N, C-alpha and C positions, 0 to 999 in steps of 0.2 A: 443363318439365312437373312438376307436383306429384305426388309419389309417392302412390299409392292406399293406403288402410289395408288391412292384412291382417287378415281375420277368421277366427278358428279356430272350428270347430264343437266341441262337447263331445267328440264321437268323435275328432276330429283331435287334440285336446289329450291325451286318454287314450292314443291310439295312439303319439303322439310320446314320452310318458313311458314307456310300455311298451317301446318300441324302445330308448330310451336306457338304461333299467334292464337290459334284456337284454344290450346291448353292454357295459355296465359290469360286469355279473356274469361274462360270458364272455370279455371281452377287456380289461377294465381301465378305470380312470377316464380315462386319457389318450386312449384310443380313443373313449370316449363323448363326451369334450369335443371331440375332433376332428370327430365326426359332428354334434354340436350346432352347432358353428361353421359347418360346411358348410351345414346347414339354414338357419341365420340369414342367411348370405351369399346363399343362393338366394332367401330371402324378400325381402331388400332388392332384389335384381335383379327379382323378380316385381313388387314394388310400383312400381318405376320403369318397367318395360317389361312390362306385364301380358299383352300379346298375343304375346310371344316364344315362348310354349308353345302346343301345339295344344289346341283345344277338346275337352272330354269328348264322347264319342259319345252318351252317354245324357243328360247335363245340360249344355246348351250354354253356360250362364253360368259353368261351371267349366272350369278348364284343368288339364292334367296336366304335371307337371314331374318328370323322372327324376333322382333323387339318385344312384342306382347301378343296376347290373343288377337287383339284388334289391329295390330300394326306390324308389317314386315318391311324390310329394306333390302 
């Protein structure tokens, strides 16, 4: 199966940058890099198996992926 392209909305791009800046400011560059790498790994998995995560309740074409207890993408 060919991986599907991942499309970021402008809001998603801004929120990811805000999240990584917050982590870098409060926890350091190494932690921000770790979170970035986890996000990228999840995006590869989502591209390969897009239906592995549940559909959004409000927008059926979107799916929700939990990065941690505090963060979902």
